Each structure stands twice: as structure tokens, then as C-alpha cells.
N, C-alpha and C positions, 0 to 999 in steps of 0.2 A: 183226108179230113173228116169229108161226112160219114165216111163208111167207117171210121174210127167213133166218132160223135154215138153212129144207129149202134153200135154194136157193144157202147161200156156204158149206154142209158139205158138199156133195155134188163127186162130179165130173163124174158120168152122171148122161146124159136121154134116155128112151126119145124119139125123133124119129117122127113117124109122116105121110107123104106118101102122095097117092094119084096114080096115073097112068090114065084110063079107067073110071076108079069103081072100081080095080085096090086097095085100101088095102096100104102098108108101116110096118113098123114096125123102127127102126135105134136102137141103142145109141150115142151120140155123147159123146165128151168136150167139155164148154163150159165160157165162161167167162161173166162179165156183166160191162157195165162201170155207171159211174154212173147213168148215163142209165135203166139195167134193160135193155138189147138184149141177146140174150145171140147171142155167137159159140163156133161149130166148123171146124172143122179138117177136108175127107175128101178122097176122091180126087172129079175128075172124074166120071170112068168106075162111081164106085158106083150102086145104083139108085135112092134117096133124095134123091143128087144131080140126076140124070136126072129123077127126078122132080119138083124143086121149079124145072128148070129150063122145065119144060112148064105147072105145078101150084106157084104161088106160097104158097097156102094150105097152112099145116099145124096140126098140132098135139103136145104134149109132155109130158113126165111124168114127174116129180122126185119120188125116194123110196128111203127106206133100205132094202133090198132085204134085210137082216139084220134087222128088227124082229119081236117076237114076233110070232103071228099072234093080232089083232083090234090091236094098240098102234101099228100101222103110220100113219103121215103124209103126204101129198103134196102134190106143187102141178100142177095140172093147165093149163096154158094155151095158147091159142088164136091165130093170129098170120100175118105174112105174110114170107116166108123171101128174104132177095134174097142174089143173088151180091155179096159186096162188095172182090174180089181173087182173085188165081191164082199160085198158085207152084210152081216146078218144086222136084225134091228129088233129086238124081242117090241111086241104091241101090250101096250100098258094098258 
């Protein structure tokens, strides 16, 4: 129950990727489907997207960064990332 609350009550996760054994972390806005698959949108040229294209192993953390010291709780997860689609957006 606590993990579900943490996941559903936050909007951002910290995504960890790597390329050539060089780690990279990025805050990304996410959502989760009913099967507990996580999704986020990002630019194809971002470091984390380029890393995922060469290494699908990822890890992420979700937590409330405003919790008082010693009262924070979070969820840490690892898995495999996959590209599910691309879409171009025009800039105004």
C-alpha cells in the first residue's frame, strides 16, 4: 500500500541510465498503467534516451523531496526500458 501511494502521489521520478559504464540520472515526469508499466516522454536527443537506446537496463527512484529529514520514504525500482513510440512536436 505504501509503495502504491508513493507511486500514485508523485509526478516525477529520478531515472538512472548508463552508457560505457558512465552513470546518468534525470528527473522525468511519469505515469503508470494498470499493469504497473511506467511511461515518460522525453526528447530523442536527451542523454538518458540515447543511453537507453544503447543499454536498456535502468533504475529509478520515486520519493517526496519535501519530506522532513528522517521522515522520507521512497520506492526504488530496476528494469528494462523500451521505446514505445515517437512523436514530433512543433515549437511555437
